[in-house]
C-alpha positions in Angstrom: 3.1 -8.0 -2.8 5.5 -10.7 -4.2 9.1 -10.7 -3.1 12.0 -12.4 -4.8 15.4 -12.6 -3.2 18.5 -13.4 -5.1 22.3 -12.9 -4.9 23.2 -15.7 -2.5 26.1 -18.0 -3.2 29.3 -19.6 -1.8 32.0 -17.2 -0.6 35.1 -17.6 1.5 35.3 -16.1 4.9 36.2 -12.4 4.7 34.5 -12.1 1.4 31.4 -10.1 0.3 28.0 -10.7 -1.2 25.2 -8.4 -2.1 21.7 -9.7 -1.8 18.8 -8.2 -3.7 15.0 -8.5 -3.1 12.7 -7.3 -5.9 9.1 -6.5 -5.1 6.2 -6.5 -7.4 2.4 -6.3 -7.2 2.2 -3.4 -4.8 3.4 0.2 -4.0 6.9 -0.5 -2.7 7.1 2.8 -0.8 4.2 1.7 1.4 6.4 -0.9 3.0 9.2 -1.1 5.4 11.6 -3.9 4.5 13.5 -6.5 6.5 16.1 -9.2 6.1 16.0 -12.3 8.2 18.0 -15.5 8.1 17.8 -19.1 9.2 20.8 -21.3 9.8 20.4 -25.1 9.8 18.9 -26.3 13.0 18.2 -22.8 14.3 15.3 -20.4 14.5 14.9 -17.7 12.0 16.5 -14.5 13.2 16.4 -10.8 12.4 19.3 -9.4 10.4 18.4 -5.9 9.3 15.5 -3.6 8.4 14.9 -0.3 6.6 12.0 2.0 6.8 9.8 2.9 3.8 11.9 6.0 2.8 15.3 4.6 3.5 15.9 7.1 6.2 16.0 4.7 9.1 18.0 1.5 9.2 18.4 -1.2 11.9 20.8 -4.1 12.4 21.2 -7.1 14.6 24.3 -6.8 16.8 25.9 -9.7 15.1 26.0 -8.0 11.7 26.4 -4.3 12.7 29.4 -2.7 11.0 29.6 -5.5 8.4 26.2 -5.4 6.7 24.5 -2.5 5.0 20.8 -2.4 4.0 19.6 0.0 1.4 16.6 0.4 -0.9 15.7 1.9 -4.3 12.1 2.9 -4.4 12.3 3.5 -8.2 13.6 0.0 -8.8 11.3 -1.6 -6.1 14.3 -3.3 -4.7 16.0 -3.7 -1.3 19.6 -4.7 -0.9 21.8 -6.2 1.7 25.5 -5.6 1.2 27.4 -8.2 3.3 31.1 -7.6 3.9 33.6 -9.4 6.1 31.5 -12.5 6.0 32.0 -15.2 8.6 31.1 -18.9 8.6 28.4 -18.2 11.1 26.7 -16.0 8.6 25.8 -19.2 6.6 22.0 -19.4 6.4 19.1 -19.0 4.1 18.3 -15.3 3.9 14.7 -14.1 3.5 13.4 -10.6 2.7 10.1 -9.5 4.1 7.8 -6.5 3.9 5.5 -4.9 6.4 3.0 -2.1 5.9 4.9 1.0 7.0 4.5 2.0 10.6 6.0 4.2 13.1 7.8 2.9 16.1 10.2 0.0 16.6 9.8 -3.7 16.8 11.8 -4.0 13.6 12.8 -7.6 14.5 9.4 -8.9 15.2 8.6 -11.4 12.4 4.8 -11.3 13.0 4.7 -7.7 11.9 5.9 -8.6 8.4 3.1 -9.3 6.0 4.9 -10.7 3.0 8.0 -13.0 2.7 10.2 -13.9 -0.2 11.4 -17.5 -0.9 14.9 -17.2 0.5 18.4 -17.3 -1.0 21.2 -19.5 0.4 24.4 -17.9 1.6 27.3 -20.2 2.4 30.5 -18.9 3.9 33.4 -21.3 3.9 36.3 -21.1 6.5 
């Protein structure tokens, strides 16, 4: 599976962006999808995840209530709508796919089989 993330950019604090991640080369509905981010000088961290059907979503506490993950299994795309952006949201955002599974551990990077190249999000104060 190949993943391509796009939609990043420069936005002022309080603004919004929508990231997209297009998948190809596999059956999209076989995969749960996640978003992670890495800020300069920091470890990569979990942001959000969605199960294969879109019926279950999960968020890091830092983005809960501001970000919304969704997916379109016809367009083979997962989205991350980011509202009320803060300077601390500045990071490279990565999408990732894991073969669908039951249970939790949504934030565990090692469970994700495929990664996109990342898209930069910069939030100015």
